[in-house]
N, C-alpha and C positions, 0 to 999 in steps of 0.2 A: 388459289387457281389463277390461271392467265385471265385477264380482263380485256385485253386488246384483241383477241381472236377467239374463235370457237375452240373449246377444249378438245373436241374430236373433229378430225377432218377426214375426208374420203381420200384414200391413196389411189384406189381403182375400184370399180363397181364390187361392192360387198365387202371390200377390205379398207379398214379404217385404221387410224392411229391417233394417240394422245399427243396434242401439240401444247408445248409451253414456250412462252417467249420471254425474252430478257427484258429488263426495265427500259433499255433504249429502244425496245421495238424492233431490233435487227441485230444481226450478228452472224458468226459462222455457224453452219449447220451441225447438229450432232444427233446422229441416230443412236437411240438407246434401245437395245435389245433385252427383252424381258427374260426371267427365269421361266420354269415350266409352270408357274403359278398364275400366269396371265398378267395383263396390265392391271395389276391390282393396286391397292392404296400405297404399297411400298413403292412400286415402280413409278407411279405418278409423283410421289413425293420426291423421288431422285430425280425425275424429269424437272420439276420445279426448282430443286437445288441447283442443277446445272443451268437452268435458265437464269436463276439469279446471278450466276457467275458469269453470264453474258453470252450463252449459246442460245440458238433457236433449236430446240429439242422436240424430236419426233419419235414417240415410243409405238411402234407398229404392233397391232393385235395379231400376233402370229398364228394363233389357233382359230382364225376367223371361219375357216371352212368347217371345222368341228363344232366349236362352241364359241360364237362371237361374244366378244367382251367378257368372257369367263373372269371371274376373280376368285382365287382359291387360297386357303390358308396352308400352313406348313406342316400339318400332321394329320393322321387319321385317314378318314375317307377322302378328304380333299388331296392329301399327298398321293393316294392311289389313283385318284382321277388325274391329277397332273402328270403322273408317270405314264398313264394310259394316252393321255393326248400327246405327250413327247414321242411316245412310240408310233403313233398314228400320223405324225408329222413327216411327210416325204421329203426326201433330200431334194429332189427336183422342185418341189413346192417351196422349200426353204430358199433356194437360189432365186427363184422367181420373186419371192416377197422381198428379198434383199435388193434385188434390182429395181423392183417398183417403188420401194420405200426410199432408196437413194435418189431416183429421178424425181419423186414427189417433192422430196425435201430440197433438191437442188433448184426446183422450179418455184420455190416459195418466194414471194416479193421480199419477205423478211431476211432472206438469205441473200438475195440480189447478187449472185455470182461469186460470193465468197466460198471459202473452202468448206468441206464437209468431212467430219470424222464419224467414228463409231466408238460406242462403249457397250459392254453387255456383261451379263453375269450368268454363270453357270451355262445352261443351254445358250443363252444370249451371248456368252463369252464366244462361243463356237461360231455363233452368227456374226460377231464383230470381226472374227478371224477371216470368215469366209467373205465378208464384205471387202476386206483388204486384199483378198486373193482374186475376187471376181468382179467388183463393182467400181473400181477405180477411185475409191475414197482417199483422202489425203492423210489420214492417220488413224490408228486404232489401239484401243486398250481393253483387252479382254480380261475379265475377272474370272479366275478359276474356271476357265473354259473347258468344259467337259468334251472330250473327244478331239481337242485340237492336236493332241500327240499322235492321233491315229490318222491325220490328214497332213502330215508334214511334207507330203509330195508337192503340196502346193506352196511351201515356203519359198522355193526358188523364184516363183513368179511375182512374189510381193515385194514392192519397191518403195512403199510408204513407211513412215517411221511407226514402230510398234512399241507397246508397253505392256508386258504381261504381269499380272498379279496372281499369286498362288498361296494357299494356306499352308502353314508348316506342317499340319497333319490333315490329309485328306483322303478319306476312304475310296474316293472315286478317282483321284489323280495322284498316284504314288510319286515318291521322289525321282525315280528313275524316268518317269514321264515328263517331269518338270525339265530334268537334265537334257532330255531329247530334244525339248523345245529350245532350251538354251544353246545346244550344239547347231540345231538347224539354223538358228538366226545369228550364229557367230560371224562377225564381219559386217553385219547389217546394221542399220539405224534401229537398233531394237534393245529394250532393257527388259530383264526378267527380275521380278522382286518376289521374295519369300517372306512370310510373316510368321515368325516362330510364335508358338503358343496359340495359333488360331486354327480353326477348322473350317471346312467347306461352308460357305454361305456367310463368312464372317462380316460382310458388309451390311447385311439386312438386320435392322434392329428389331424386326418381328420375329426372327428366328431364335431358337435356342442357342444356337451357334455364334450368334452376334459376339463380336470382339472389338469393343470400342477403340482401344489403342490402335489396332490394326486398321480398322475402318478409317479412322481420322488420318492416319499416315498414308493409306493408300489413296484417299481422297485428295490430299494435299499433292502427292506426286501425280496423279491422273491430272488434276487441274494445271499444274505446272507444265506437264507434257502437252495437254491439249491447247493451252494458251500459246506456247511456243511453236506449235506445229500449225495451228489454225488461224490464229489472228495475223 
């Protein structure tokens, strides 16, 4: 865990986020948007991973209105609760949380006026996409962002570099949805990567769908992309 700053910081009254700092103590900002399972052990580990890579990482607790600091697993009753929390997360609240999180991260002394990007997984992938569309961030890399293909009317207004990651087989995001994203970003500073042999959630080592080769390749690509756009 981070030793030079509190692990959890206040974003706004009642709204907190997990903060991870790089070894140098400062660097570009990176918003890390959670899956539907909360800022759980896996998301905190991802935050620390990118902090070790040189970023000041903030993972907002998006379900703070319903279940502050909820931590859920990936099956059974926890999955059902996670899905219910996602359904209860209003679109207007999501946009408000994106704006507040972006402002809070930009204001951190460890960021110190440097650029800010966003990364997210599943629901968080959609949040990273919306951050690019609405919050003026400098780069975004959504992983299997659920629902992105249903909000492509926002693509025209996105000016920052984008890098999308999709599973080769995803019951939630069919190939035609991925192709629609590719077409919407044609001619823009955008990359769309698909990982054959992988399924939705391939980046998470605690999920049954974890696919180490795809996770490693995607992390390398995301890291190169973020380093080239944010440093």
